[in-house]
N, CA and C atoms as an extended XYZ file, in Angstrom:
576
Properties=species:S:1:pos:R:3:atomname:S:1:resname:S:1:resid:I:1 pbc="F F F"
N         0.843       -1.174        0.000 N   MET     1
C         0.000        0.000        0.000 CA  MET     1
C         0.884        1.232        0.000 C   MET     1
N         0.448        2.264       -0.709 N   SER     2
C         1.236        3.493       -0.748 CA  SER     2
C         0.322        4.709       -0.767 C   SER     2
N         0.905        5.853       -0.458 N   PHE     3
C         0.224        7.144       -0.528 CA  PHE     3
C         1.065        8.011       -1.446 C   PHE     3
N         0.471        8.465       -2.549 N   LYS     4
C         1.213        9.189       -3.574 CA  LYS     4
C         0.738       10.633       -3.661 C   LYS     4
N         1.708       11.551       -3.782 N   ILE     5
C         1.408       12.957       -4.041 CA  ILE     5
C         1.850       13.234       -5.472 C   ILE     5
N         0.904       13.637       -6.297 N   ASP     6
C         1.183       13.928       -7.705 CA  ASP     6
C         0.641       15.322       -7.993 C   ASP     6
N         1.524       16.282       -8.279 N   VAL     7
C         1.089       17.666       -8.484 CA  VAL     7
C         1.260       18.126       -9.916 C   VAL     7
N         1.494       17.215      -10.836 N   ARG     8
C         1.706       17.634      -12.222 CA  ARG     8
C         0.520       18.429      -12.755 C   ARG     8
N        -0.693       18.014      -12.459 N   GLY     9
C        -1.873       18.701      -12.981 CA  GLY     9
C        -2.185       19.993      -12.242 C   GLY     9
N        -2.006       20.026      -10.938 N   SER    10
C        -2.387       21.193      -10.148 CA  SER    10
C        -1.273       22.223      -10.017 C   SER    10
N        -0.103       21.901      -10.481 N   MET    11
C         1.043       22.796      -10.347 CA  MET    11
C         0.814       24.136      -11.042 C   MET    11
N         0.299       24.108      -12.253 N   ASP    12
C         0.080       25.352      -12.996 CA  ASP    12
C        -0.918       26.247      -12.284 C   ASP    12
N        -1.962       25.670      -11.706 N   GLY    13
C        -2.954       26.452      -10.982 CA  GLY    13
C        -2.377       27.115       -9.747 C   GLY    13
N        -1.544       26.393       -9.016 N   ILE    14
C        -0.930       26.941       -7.805 CA  ILE    14
C         0.001       28.081       -8.169 C   ILE    14
N         0.793       27.907       -9.204 N   ILE    15
C         1.730       28.954       -9.630 CA  ILE    15
C         0.965       30.160      -10.164 C   ILE    15
N        -0.128       29.939      -10.892 N   ALA    16
C        -0.929       31.046      -11.423 CA  ALA    16
C        -1.512       31.880      -10.288 C   ALA    16
N        -1.901       31.232       -9.184 N   ASP    17
C        -2.430       31.965       -8.038 CA  ASP    17
C        -1.372       32.840       -7.376 C   ASP    17
N        -0.118       32.483       -7.534 N   MET    18
C         0.961       33.225       -6.893 CA  MET    18
C         1.410       34.428       -7.713 C   MET    18
N         0.919       34.565       -8.914 N   GLY    19
C         1.343       35.690       -9.751 CA  GLY    19
C         2.420       35.241      -10.714 C   GLY    19
N         3.180       36.188      -11.158 N   ARG    20
C         4.206       35.898      -12.160 CA  ARG    20
C         5.444       35.326      -11.493 C   ARG    20
N         5.724       34.083      -11.798 N   VAL    21
C         6.902       33.392      -11.263 CA  VAL    21
C         7.671       32.832      -12.443 C   VAL    21
N         8.981       33.026      -12.406 N   ARG    22
C         9.789       32.465      -13.498 CA  ARG    22
C         9.642       30.946      -13.517 C   ARG    22
N         9.563       30.412      -14.718 N   ARG    23
C         9.343       28.975      -14.894 CA  ARG    23
C        10.480       28.144      -14.289 C   ARG    23
N        11.734       28.595      -14.438 N   ASP    24
C        12.868       27.833      -13.911 CA  ASP    24
C        12.840       27.773      -12.381 C   ASP    24
N        12.369       28.843      -11.744 N   ILE    25
C        12.267       28.847      -10.283 CA  ILE    25
C        11.163       27.880       -9.847 C   ILE    25
N        10.043       27.916      -10.560 N   ALA    26
C         8.938       27.015      -10.225 CA  ALA    26
C         9.349       25.557      -10.405 C   ALA    26
N        10.143       25.267      -11.435 N   GLU    27
C        10.578       23.891      -11.674 CA  GLU    27
C        11.548       23.395      -10.602 C   GLU    27
N        12.312       24.304      -10.007 N   LYS    28
C        13.190       23.915       -8.896 CA  LYS    28
C        12.411       23.800       -7.595 C   LYS    28
N        11.452       24.702       -7.405 N   ALA    29
C        10.714       24.761       -6.143 CA  ALA    29
C         9.770       23.562       -5.977 C   ALA    29
N         9.194       23.091       -7.079 N   ALA    30
C         8.197       22.013       -6.982 CA  ALA    30
C         8.754       20.734       -6.362 C   ALA    30
N         9.847       20.160       -6.885 N   PRO    31
C        10.333       18.914       -6.259 CA  PRO    31
C        10.832       19.124       -4.830 C   PRO    31
N        11.423       20.280       -4.562 N   ARG    32
C        11.884       20.562       -3.192 CA  ARG    32
C        10.696       20.594       -2.239 C   ARG    32
N         9.613       21.231       -2.679 N   SER    33
C         8.410       21.316       -1.849 CA  SER    33
C         7.790       19.938       -1.640 C   SER    33
N         7.718       19.168       -2.711 N   LEU    34
C         7.172       17.814       -2.596 CA  LEU    34
C         7.959       16.977       -1.603 C   LEU    34
N         9.272       17.082       -1.639 N   ASN    35
C        10.110       16.282       -0.750 CA  ASN    35
C         9.945       16.701        0.706 C   ASN    35
N         9.752       17.998        0.941 N   LYS    36
C         9.499       18.449        2.314 CA  LYS    36
C         8.141       17.938        2.796 C   LYS    36
N         7.149       17.980        1.921 N   VAL    37
C         5.809       17.524        2.303 CA  VAL    37
C         5.796       16.016        2.517 C   VAL    37
N         6.486       15.256        1.689 N   ILE    38
C         6.441       13.791        1.821 CA  ILE    38
C         7.098       13.344        3.129 C   ILE    38
N         8.112       14.093        3.587 N   ASP    39
C         8.705       13.780        4.897 CA  ASP    39
C         7.685       14.015        6.010 C   ASP    39
N         6.911       15.104        5.889 N   GLN    40
C         5.876       15.383        6.886 CA  GLN    40
C         4.757       14.335        6.815 C   GLN    40
N         4.448       13.874        5.608 N   VAL    41
C         3.407       12.855        5.432 CA  VAL    41
C         3.840       11.556        6.105 C   VAL    41
N         5.096       11.181        5.980 N   ARG    42
C         5.590        9.939        6.594 CA  ARG    42
C         5.434        9.998        8.115 C   ARG    42
N         5.820       11.131        8.708 N   THR    43
C         5.683       11.298       10.153 CA  THR    43
C         4.219       11.300       10.561 C   THR    43
N         3.391       12.025        9.807 N   ALA    44
C         1.961       12.091       10.127 CA  ALA    44
C         1.294       10.736        9.941 C   ALA    44
N         1.729        9.962        8.953 N   ALA    45
C         1.144        8.636        8.717 CA  ALA    45
C         1.363        7.741        9.932 C   ALA    45
N         2.550        7.785       10.501 N   ALA    46
C         2.836        6.965       11.683 CA  ALA    46
C         1.937        7.380       12.844 C   ALA    46
N         1.798        8.699       13.050 N   ARG    47
C         0.949        9.187       14.135 CA  ARG    47
C        -0.529        8.843       13.897 C   ARG    47
N        -0.989        9.037       12.672 N   GLU    48
C        -2.397        8.767       12.336 CA  GLU    48
C        -2.723        7.279       12.472 C   GLU    48
N        -1.794        6.413       12.088 N   MET    49
C        -2.042        4.974       12.230 CA  MET    49
C        -2.187        4.607       13.699 C   MET    49
N        -1.342        5.191       14.526 N   ARG    50
C        -1.429        4.927       15.964 CA  ARG    50
C        -2.772        5.405       16.513 C   ARG    50
N        -3.209        6.598       16.101 N   GLU    51
C        -4.485        7.136       16.572 CA  GLU    51
C        -5.675        6.338       16.025 C   GLU    51
N        -5.508        5.718       14.855 N   ALA    52
C        -6.584        4.922       14.263 CA  ALA    52
C        -6.746        3.568       14.968 C   ALA    52
N        -5.863        3.256       15.897 N   GLY    53
C        -6.018        2.028       16.670 CA  GLY    53
C        -4.903        1.022       16.507 C   GLY    53
N        -3.924        1.285       15.669 N   TYR    54
C        -2.790        0.375       15.506 CA  TYR    54
C        -1.803        0.731       16.613 C   TYR    54
N        -1.935        0.086       17.747 N   LYS    55
C        -1.232        0.469       18.970 CA  LYS    55
C         0.226        0.006       18.985 C   LYS    55
N         0.966        0.439       18.001 N   LEU    56
C         2.399        0.160       17.938 CA  LEU    56
C         3.156        1.434       18.278 C   LEU    56
N         4.428        1.312       18.532 N   LYS    57
C         5.256        2.491       18.728 CA  LYS    57
C         5.378        3.223       17.398 C   LYS    57
N         5.394        4.554       17.456 N   VAL    58
C         5.530        5.355       16.239 CA  VAL    58
C         6.834        5.008       15.530 C   VAL    58
N         7.887        4.763       16.287 N   SER    59
C         9.178        4.422       15.675 CA  SER    59
C         9.094        3.086       14.921 C   SER    59
N         8.334        2.122       15.438 N   ASP    60
C         8.166        0.841       14.747 CA  ASP    60
C         7.365        1.011       13.461 C   ASP    60
N         6.366        1.886       13.504 N   ILE    61
C         5.570        2.142       12.301 CA  ILE    61
C         6.434        2.814       11.244 C   ILE    61
N         7.236        3.794       11.659 N   LYS    62
C         8.069        4.529       10.702 CA  LYS    62
C         9.097        3.624       10.016 C   LYS    62
N         9.515        2.559       10.694 N   LYS    63
C        10.458        1.621       10.068 CA  LYS    63
C         9.836        0.930        8.864 C   LYS    63
N         8.514        0.773        8.869 N   GLY    64
C         7.818        0.121        7.771 CA  GLY    64
C         7.370        1.074        6.672 C   GLY    64
N         7.705        2.366        6.786 N   LEU    65
C         7.312        3.363        5.789 CA  LEU    65
C         8.544        3.858        5.049 C   LEU    65
N         8.533        3.747        3.742 N   LYS    66
C         9.663        4.182        2.913 CA  LYS    66
C         9.188        5.310        2.007 C   LYS    66
N        10.026        6.335        1.849 N   THR    67
C         9.657        7.459        0.981 CA  THR    67
C        10.414        7.373       -0.336 C   THR    67
N         9.707        7.708       -1.399 N   TYR    68
C        10.300        7.854       -2.729 CA  TYR    68
C        10.162        9.319       -3.087 C   TYR    68
N        11.289        9.981       -3.285 N   ARG    69
C        11.317       11.429       -3.413 CA  ARG    69
C        11.108       11.892       -4.848 C   ARG    69
N        10.679       13.136       -4.977 N   ALA    70
C        10.439       13.744       -6.284 CA  ALA    70
C        11.748       14.269       -6.867 C   ALA    70
N        11.754       14.447       -8.181 N   SER    71
C        12.893       15.049       -8.876 CA  SER    71
C        12.325       16.016       -9.903 C   SER    71
N        13.173       16.879      -10.490 N   PRO    72
C        12.645       17.826      -11.482 CA  PRO    72
C        11.928       17.144      -12.647 C   PRO    72
N        12.358       15.965      -13.024 N   GLY    73
C        11.721       15.270      -14.132 CA  GLY    73
C        10.493       14.474      -13.742 C   GLY    73
N        10.324       14.215      -12.439 N   MET    74
C         9.186       13.415      -11.976 CA  MET    74
C         8.588       14.080      -10.743 C   MET    74
N         7.479       14.777      -10.948 N   LEU    75
C         6.867       15.534       -9.868 CA  LEU    75
C         5.861       14.682       -9.082 C   LEU    75
N         6.330       13.544       -8.606 N   THR    76
C         5.532       12.711       -7.710 CA  THR    76
C         6.420       12.258       -6.557 C   THR    76
N         5.821       12.194       -5.388 N   ALA    77
C         6.505       11.685       -4.205 CA  ALA    77
C         5.567       10.671       -3.559 C   ALA    77
N         6.135        9.623       -3.001 N   THR    78
C         5.320        8.515       -2.496 CA  THR    78
C         5.834        8.046       -1.141 C   THR    78
N         4.901        7.688       -0.273 N   VAL    79
C         5.216        6.952        0.955 CA  VAL    79
C         4.651        5.559        0.748 C   VAL    79
N         5.499        4.562        0.846 N   LYS    80
C         5.068        3.180        0.627 CA  LYS    80
C         5.256        2.395        1.915 C   LYS    80
N         4.216        1.645        2.270 N   ALA    81
C         4.264        0.805        3.464 CA  ALA    81
C         4.658       -0.607        3.064 C   ALA    81
N         5.616       -1.156        3.795 N   THR    82
C         6.058       -2.519        3.531 CA  THR    82
C         6.043       -3.298        4.846 C   THR    82
N         6.025       -4.585        4.722 N   GLY    83
C         6.127       -5.410        5.916 CA  GLY    83
C         5.052       -6.465        5.977 C   GLY    83
N         5.321       -7.437        6.782 N   ARG    84
C         4.417       -8.558        7.001 CA  ARG    84
C         3.533       -8.262        8.200 C   ARG    84
N         2.555       -9.128        8.444 N   PRO    85
C         1.776       -8.965        9.673 CA  PRO    85
C         2.699       -8.960       10.897 C   PRO    85
N         2.341       -8.155       11.874 N   ILE    86
C         3.201       -7.924       13.030 CA  ILE    86
C         2.820       -8.896       14.150 C   ILE    86
N         3.816       -9.507       14.806 N   PRO    87
C         3.501      -10.422       15.909 CA  PRO    87
C         2.605       -9.747       16.949 C   PRO    87
N         1.602      -10.463       17.387 N   LEU    88
C         0.609       -9.931       18.311 CA  LEU    88
C         1.222       -9.494       19.640 C   LEU    88
N         2.370      -10.019       19.979 N   VAL    89
C         3.013       -9.654       21.244 CA  VAL    89
C         3.386       -8.163       21.252 C   VAL    89
N         3.580       -7.562       20.072 N   GLN    90
C         3.934       -6.137       19.996 CA  GLN    90
C         2.729       -5.228       20.216 C   GLN    90
N         1.536       -5.778       20.249 N   TYR    91
C         0.331       -4.999       20.490 CA  TYR    91
C        -0.061       -5.008       21.962 C   TYR    91
N         0.895       -4.817       22.834 N   GLY    92
C         0.620       -4.711       24.266 CA  GLY    92
C         0.055       -5.979       24.874 C   GLY    92
N         0.590       -7.136       24.516 N   ALA    93
C         0.084       -8.422       25.003 CA  ALA    93
C         0.370       -8.581       26.492 C   ALA    93
N        -0.669       -9.043       27.220 N   ARG    94
C        -0.540       -9.314       28.653 CA  ARG    94
C        -1.247      -10.628       28.965 C   ARG    94
N        -0.607      -11.487       29.761 N   PRO    95
C        -1.278      -12.743       30.122 CA  PRO    95
C        -2.420      -12.477       31.106 C   PRO    95
N        -3.504      -13.210       30.949 N   THR    96
C        -4.627      -13.149       31.886 CA  THR    96
C        -4.972      -14.583       32.286 C   THR    96
N        -5.933      -14.735       33.197 N   ALA    97
C        -6.341      -16.067       33.639 CA  ALA    97
C        -6.999      -16.856       32.511 C   ALA    97
N        -7.640      -16.163       31.564 N   LYS    98
C        -8.362      -16.843       30.486 CA  LYS    98
C        -7.571      -16.957       29.193 C   LYS    98
N        -6.463      -16.260       29.068 N   GLY    99
C        -5.680      -16.279       27.838 CA  GLY    99
C        -4.712      -15.112       27.798 C   GLY    99
N        -4.715      -14.404       26.672 N   VAL   100
C        -3.831      -13.246       26.505 CA  VAL   100
C        -4.683      -12.062       26.065 C   VAL   100
N        -4.446      -10.918       26.697 N   SER   101
C        -5.142       -9.684       26.352 CA  SER   101
C        -4.232       -8.855       25.446 C   SER   101
N        -4.787       -8.372       24.299 N   VAL   102
C        -4.023       -7.541       23.365 CA  VAL   102
C        -4.831       -6.294       23.016 C   VAL   102
N        -4.136       -5.226       22.678 N   ASP   103
C        -4.768       -3.951       22.346 CA  ASP   103
C        -4.595       -3.688       20.859 C   ASP   103
N        -5.544       -4.171       20.048 N   VAL   104
C        -5.481       -4.016       18.602 CA  VAL   104
C        -6.764       -3.358       18.128 C   VAL   104
N        -6.621       -2.351       17.304 N   LEU   105
C        -7.717       -1.626       16.669 CA  LEU   105
C        -8.776       -1.126       17.641 C   LEU   105
N        -9.832       -1.844       17.878 N   HIS   106
C       -10.966       -1.303       18.624 CA  HIS   106
C       -10.939       -1.700       20.096 C   HIS   106
N        -9.855       -1.455       20.771 N   GLY   107
C        -9.760       -1.719       22.201 CA  GLY   107
C        -9.116       -3.055       22.528 C   GLY   107
N        -9.005       -3.285       23.810 N   ARG   108
C        -8.352       -4.481       24.333 CA  ARG   108
C        -9.275       -5.681       24.201 C   ARG   108
N        -8.714       -6.806       23.744 N   LYS   109
C        -9.471       -8.041       23.569 CA  LYS   109
C        -8.703       -9.190       24.212 C   LYS   109
N        -9.437      -10.188       24.693 N   VAL   110
C        -8.815      -11.381       25.264 CA  VAL   110
C        -8.933      -12.507       24.252 C   VAL   110
N        -7.798      -13.167       23.999 N   ILE   111
C        -7.778      -14.330       23.116 CA  ILE   111
C        -7.776      -15.560       24.030 C   ILE   111
N        -8.907      -16.267       24.113 N   PRO   112
C        -9.003      -17.411       25.032 CA  PRO   112
C        -8.018      -18.522       24.654 C   PRO   112
N        -7.371      -19.070       25.652 N   GLY   113
C        -6.472      -20.204       25.444 CA  GLY   113
C        -5.096      -19.834       24.904 C   GLY   113
N        -4.866      -18.572       24.600 N   ALA   114
C        -3.556      -18.150       24.087 CA  ALA   114
C        -2.574      -17.999       25.248 C   ALA   114
N        -1.298      -18.030       24.918 N   PHE   115
C        -0.264      -17.858       25.937 CA  PHE   115
C         0.932      -17.154       25.311 C   PHE   115
N         1.727      -16.514       26.151 N   ILE   116
C         2.945      -15.829       25.715 CA  ILE   116
C         4.118      -16.735       26.033 C   ILE   116
N         4.990      -16.957       25.059 N   ALA   117
C         6.150      -17.825       25.265 CA  ALA   117
C         7.345      -17.264       24.508 C   ALA   117
N         8.520      -17.584       25.022 N   THR   118
C         9.768      -17.231       24.358 CA  THR   118
C        10.366      -18.519       23.808 C   THR   118
N        10.615      -18.530       22.516 N   MET   119
C        11.154      -19.718       21.856 CA  MET   119
C        12.653      -19.841       22.132 C   MET   119
N        13.225      -20.961       21.745 N   GLY   120
C        14.640      -21.237       21.987 CA  GLY   120
C        15.573      -20.202       21.373 C   GLY   120
N        15.189      -19.623       20.240 N   GLY   121
C        16.016      -18.615       19.569 CA  GLY   121
C        15.866      -17.221       20.156 C   GLY   121
N        14.993      -17.069       21.173 N   GLY   122
C        14.817      -15.781       21.824 CA  GLY   122
C        13.605      -14.998       21.338 C   GLY   122
N        12.885      -15.521       20.334 N   HIS   123
C        11.710      -14.821       19.825 CA  HIS   123
C        10.541      -14.990       20.788 C   HIS   123
N         9.945      -13.864       21.180 N   LYS   124
C         8.807      -13.883       22.086 CA  LYS   124
C         7.544      -13.656       21.272 C   LYS   124
N         6.479      -14.404       21.563 N   GLY   125
C         5.249      -14.264       20.802 CA  GLY   125
C         4.033      -14.742       21.562 C   GLY   125
N         2.867      -14.504       20.947 N   VAL   126
C         1.595      -14.999       21.469 CA  VAL   126
C         1.239      -16.226       20.640 C   VAL   126
N         0.966      -17.341       21.321 N   TYR   127
C         0.734      -18.609       20.645 CA  TYR   127
C        -0.577      -19.239       21.097 C   TYR   127
N        -1.110      -20.120       20.246 N   VAL   128
C        -2.250      -20.972       20.603 CA  VAL   128
C        -1.904      -22.393       20.177 C   VAL   128
N        -2.491      -23.350       20.886 N   ARG   129
C        -2.288      -24.749       20.522 CA  ARG   129
C        -3.234      -25.087       19.382 C   ARG   129
N        -2.719      -25.798       18.371 N   THR   130
C        -3.566      -26.170       17.237 CA  THR   130
C        -4.084      -27.599       17.363 C   THR   130
N        -3.475      -28.381       18.229 N   GLY   131
C        -3.950      -29.743       18.463 CA  GLY   131
C        -5.092      -29.737       19.470 C   GLY   131
N        -5.762      -30.867       19.618 N   LYS   132
C        -6.915      -30.960       20.525 CA  LYS   132
C        -6.494      -30.917       21.996 C   LYS   132
N        -5.524      -31.751       22.368 N   THR   133
C        -5.094      -31.826       23.770 CA  THR   133
C        -3.609      -32.154       23.814 C   THR   133
N        -3.082      -32.215       25.029 N   HIS   134
C        -1.722      -32.713       25.200 CA  HIS   134
C        -1.732      -34.206       24.889 C   HIS   134
N        -0.627      -34.705       24.399 N   LYS   135
C        -0.569      -36.138       24.100 CA  LYS   135
C         0.788      -36.690       24.530 C   LYS   135
N         0.797      -38.005       24.749 N   LYS   136
C         2.036      -38.683       25.124 CA  LYS   136
C         2.891      -38.870       23.888 C   LYS   136
N         4.170      -38.529       24.020 N   VAL   137
C         5.122      -38.763       22.938 CA  VAL   137
C         6.374      -39.383       23.536 C   VAL   137
N         7.089      -40.108       22.693 N   THR   138
C         8.341      -40.719       23.119 CA  THR   138
C         9.477      -39.988       22.417 C   THR   138
N        10.415      -39.527       23.216 N   SER   139
C        11.551      -38.811       22.646 CA  SER   139
C        12.812      -39.326       23.326 C   SER   139
N        13.699      -39.911       22.544 N   GLY   140
C        14.956      -40.433       23.102 CA  GLY   140
C        14.727      -41.533       24.123 C   GLY   140
N        13.683      -42.326       23.934 N   GLY   141
C        13.410      -43.421       24.862 CA  GLY   141
C        12.618      -42.992       26.088 C   GLY   141
N        12.322      -41.710       26.218 N   ARG   142
C        11.572      -41.218       27.374 CA  ARG   142
C        10.159      -40.848       26.948 C   ARG   142
N         9.206      -41.147       27.783 N   VAL   143
C         7.811      -40.792       27.522 CA  VAL   143
C         7.534      -39.456       28.196 C   VAL   143
N         6.961      -38.512       27.439 N   MET   144
C         6.607      -37.217       28.014 CA  MET   144
C         5.342      -36.680       27.352 C   MET   144
N         4.783      -35.629       27.943 N   TRP   145
C         3.571      -35.021       27.412 CA  TRP   145
C         3.957      -33.820       26.548 C   TRP   145
N         3.283      -33.689       25.413 N   SER   146
C         3.582      -32.587       24.504 CA  SER   146
C         2.299      -31.829       24.180 C   SER   146
N         2.391      -30.512       24.149 N   GLY   147
C         1.263      -29.667       23.771 CA  GLY   147
C         1.416      -29.137       22.361 C   GLY   147
N         2.296      -29.744       21.604 N   LEU   148
C         2.523      -29.282       20.241 CA  LEU   148
C         1.501      -29.911       19.306 C   LEU   148
N         1.195      -29.375       18.194 N   PRO   149
C         1.766      -28.183       17.575 CA  PRO   149
C         1.106      -26.893       18.092 C   PRO   149
N         1.869      -25.812       17.983 N   ILE   150
C         1.368      -24.484       18.327 CA  ILE   150
C         1.591      -23.569       17.135 C   ILE   150
N         0.856      -22.459       17.094 N   LYS   151
C         1.103      -21.482       16.035 CA  LYS   151
C         1.098      -20.090       16.643 C   LYS   151
N         1.913      -19.215       16.061 N   GLU   152
C         1.994      -17.833       16.531 CA  GLU   152
C         0.871      -17.017       15.914 C   GLU   152
N         0.373      -16.059       16.696 N   LEU   153
C        -0.690      -15.174       16.219 CA  LEU   153
C        -0.112      -13.821       15.819 C   LEU   153
N        -0.695      -13.237       14.784 N   PHE   154
C        -0.220      -11.962       14.244 CA  PHE   154
C        -1.357      -10.957       14.184 C   PHE   154
N        -0.989       -9.674       14.249 N   GLY   155
C        -1.958       -8.590       14.115 CA  GLY   155
C        -1.810       -7.930       12.757 C   GLY   155
N        -2.477       -6.792       12.575 N   PRO   156
C        -2.413       -6.090       11.292 CA  PRO   156
C        -0.994       -5.628       10.969 C   PRO   156
N        -0.716       -5.497        9.673 N   SER   157
C         0.589       -5.044        9.222 CA  SER   157
C         0.585       -3.530        8.998 C   SER   157
N         1.746       -2.970        8.739 N   ILE   158
C         1.877       -1.534        8.446 CA  ILE   158
C         1.107       -1.181        7.165 C   ILE   158
N         1.175       -1.985        6.077 N   PRO   159
C         0.355       -1.662        4.902 CA  PRO   159
C        -1.145       -1.635        5.200 C   PRO   159
N        -1.610       -2.489        6.113 N   ASP   160
C        -3.018       -2.442        6.510 CA  ASP   160
C        -3.352       -1.104        7.164 C   ASP   160
N        -2.442       -0.609        7.979 N   GLY   161
C        -2.658        0.674        8.654 CA  GLY   161
C        -2.682        1.838        7.689 C   GLY   161
N        -1.783        1.830        6.703 N   LEU   162
C        -1.747        2.917        5.731 CA  LEU   162
C        -2.968        2.872        4.819 C   LEU   162
N        -3.538        1.697        4.609 N   ALA   163
C        -4.725        1.561        3.762 CA  ALA   163
C        -6.000        2.006        4.471 C   ALA   163
N        -5.951        2.212        5.773 N   ASN   164
C        -7.113        2.639        6.542 CA  ASN   164
C        -7.658        3.950        5.975 C   ASN   164
N        -8.971        4.032        5.769 N   SER   165
C        -9.574        5.204        5.131 CA  SER   165
C        -9.397        6.476        5.962 C   SER   165
N        -9.445        6.370        7.287 N   ALA   166
C        -9.251        7.545        8.140 CA  ALA   166
C        -7.822        8.071        8.013 C   ALA   166
N        -6.865        7.176        7.924 N   VAL   167
C        -5.462        7.578        7.764 CA  VAL   167
C        -5.266        8.249        6.405 C   VAL   167
N        -5.821        7.661        5.345 N   GLN   168
C        -5.692        8.233        3.995 CA  GLN   168
C        -6.305        9.634        3.937 C   GLN   168
N        -7.478        9.808        4.549 N   ALA   169
C        -8.149       11.112        4.533 CA  ALA   169
C        -7.334       12.161        5.286 C   ALA   169
N        -6.762       11.783        6.428 N   ALA   170
C        -5.950       12.717        7.205 CA  ALA   170
C        -4.699       13.135        6.434 C   ALA   170
N        -4.075       12.181        5.729 N   LEU   171
C        -2.876       12.509        4.949 CA  LEU   171
C        -3.223       13.404        3.764 C   LEU   171
N        -4.359       13.166        3.137 N   GLN   172
C        -4.780       14.008        2.018 CA  GLN   172
C        -5.021       15.444        2.479 C   GLN   172
N        -5.662       15.608        3.644 N   ARG   173
C        -5.873       16.959        4.202 CA  ARG   173
C        -4.547       17.644        4.483 C   ARG   173
N        -3.587       16.892        5.024 N   LEU   174
C        -2.271       17.459        5.321 CA  LEU   174
C        -1.616       17.990        4.056 C   LEU   174
N        -1.662       17.214        2.978 N   VAL   175
C        -1.048       17.627        1.716 CA  VAL   175
C        -1.733       18.880        1.171 C   VAL   175
N        -3.055       18.902        1.214 N   GLU   176
C        -3.795       20.057        0.699 CA  GLU   176
C        -3.484       21.328        1.462 C   GLU   176
N        -3.215       21.224        2.750 N   VAL   177
C        -2.907       22.399        3.564 CA  VAL   177
C        -1.433       22.798        3.434 C   VAL   177
N        -0.543       21.827        3.525 N   LYS   178
C         0.890       22.125        3.612 CA  LYS   178
C         1.557       22.435        2.276 C   LYS   178
N         1.199       21.706        1.209 N   PHE   179
C         1.941       21.848       -0.045 CA  PHE   179
C         1.932       23.275       -0.602 C   PHE   179
N         0.782       23.956       -0.715 N   PRO   180
C         0.824       25.326       -1.254 CA  PRO   180
C         1.695       26.277       -0.419 C   PRO   180
N         1.633       26.151        0.905 N   ASP   181
C         2.442       27.023        1.767 CA  ASP   181
C         3.936       26.753        1.588 C   ASP   181
N         4.306       25.487        1.556 N   ILE   182
C         5.722       25.147        1.399 CA  ILE   182
C         6.210       25.556        0.013 C   ILE   182
N         5.371       25.401       -1.006 N   LEU   183
C         5.747       25.826       -2.364 CA  LEU   183
C         5.978       27.329       -2.410 C   LEU   183
N         5.111       28.098       -1.776 N   ARG   184
C         5.299       29.563       -1.726 CA  ARG   184
C         6.626       29.914       -1.050 C   ARG   184
N         6.919       29.240        0.060 N   GLN   185
C         8.176       29.501        0.772 CA  GLN   185
C         9.381       29.195       -0.110 C   GLN   185
N         9.331       28.077       -0.819 N   GLN   186
C        10.450       27.694       -1.682 CA  GLN   186
C        10.620       28.678       -2.839 C   GLN   186
N         9.523       29.141       -3.414 N   ILE   187
C         9.613       30.098       -4.523 CA  ILE   187
C        10.194       31.417       -4.019 C   ILE   187
N         9.775       31.871       -2.841 N   LYS   188
C        10.343       33.105       -2.269 CA  LYS   188
C        11.837       32.936       -2.034 C   LYS   188
N        12.217       31.792       -1.482 N   TYR   189
C        13.624       31.526       -1.185 CA  TYR   189
C        14.465       31.502       -2.467 C   TYR   189
N        13.968       30.829       -3.496 N   LEU   190
C        14.729       30.723       -4.742 CA  LEU   190
C        14.706       32.004       -5.562 C   LEU   190
N        13.759       32.879       -5.311 N   SER   191
C        13.674       34.155       -6.047 CA  SER   191
C        14.685       35.180       -5.536 C   SER   191
N        15.201       34.967       -4.340 N   LYS   192
C        16.164       35.930       -3.772 CA  LYS   192
C        17.490       35.857       -4.471 C   LYS   192
C-alpha cells in the first residue's frame, strides 16, 4: 500500500495563483516542496495509524514506511508501506487467567487459550495450541507429554494501517494544507 502525491496537474494552478513566477524557479521549487511535504506525510502517517487504533510504537511504524522522493523530471513523491503482519506480542500483550489480552484496533481483547512464550532462539510471541489436547510422545526413549503443535498469532501489518480510510483522509488533508504554503516559501527563497 502506498500514498502518492502527484502535483503535475495542479502545479500550474498553484503557480498562477501566486502571480508571475519564473518557470525555472517554479521547476526547482516544486520537487523541493514535494520532498518536504512527503517527509511530513511519513511522520503524520505513523501518528495517524497509531491514533486509528494500531497500537504500535511510532518508531516501529516509521520503520515500515519508505519514501520515494520527487525530482525535477518526476513531480511525484510517495510513501510506501512494507512489511508482514506484526507479531501480536507487539500490540501490548498481557497474560490473563483466560488467555492473553491484546490492544489491537478497537480496544483491548482477550484471546481465550492463548499464551505468551519465548522460543529457543529468543523470539517472544503470542501462541495458541492447534492440536486438541496434550498427548504422550516418546523422545529419546523417554515418555513425556507434549502440547505441540502451536502457532503464533499476528496482528495487522503496516500496509493495513496505511490503507485505513481515516489515515488516507488525514494525509490528504495534510497535503492540501501544507503543499501550497511550502511551495510559496520555496519560490520566495529561490527568487532571492
